[in-house]
C-alpha positions, 0 to 999 in steps of 0.5 A: 779793836772796834766792831762796825756792825753794819754800812751805817756804822761805817758811814758814822765812823767817818762822820765822828772823824770829820768833826776832828780832822784838820789839815796835815791829817793823814788818814789810811784805810786799808783792808780787802775789797768791800771792807767799807774803807770807802764807806768810811771816806764817804761818810767823812766827806758827807760830814765835812760839807760834800753834797752828794756821793763821793765818787771812789777814786780808784780810776782817778787815784786822787780826787780833790775837794777843796772850799767851799765844797768841804770845810777844809782842802781833801785829797782822797786817794785810792792806791789800788792801781798803784804797782810800785812805790816809785809812782807815788812820787808823780802823784804830787801828795807831799806838797799837798800834804801840809794844808790838806787832809789826806784820805788813802785808801790802799797805804799797802801799796805804798808801805811806809810812805806815811808813818804817821797816819792815823792808820785804820784797818779794816777785816770782814767778820764771818757774821759780815760786821767789820772789824777795826783796828787803829794805829794811832800816832802821836798827833792823834792821841788827844783826838782818837779817845773822842771817836 
């Protein structure tokens, strides 16, 4: 477990992740509303070259980014409004996953959908800090220690 003291620490984690990501990676961000999932995603997108603040994809569900806007194709996905795992097929994420980075908020709405993802879970602590736990898949083992 890692403690993220404030929103700036969440943003910084995203920046550090951006230095390590590659096409085909999936990063899932789980936790309650206000835990910092979007802060991490925004830090990552900013470090990949996105000018301005990334909008939350809550209503669009999938927000795509492509070079030259960012250094590699990214799909920022927010599954909060997904009610059934069956709805995942309609999003077309499987086709894009091989050549894009997927950043997925609310992955618990599609349990088991990304078994090889870098799975980050945030918990809000009583003092307002965020506790981060990570399930690190084999593809990330050599990179994760750099975080």
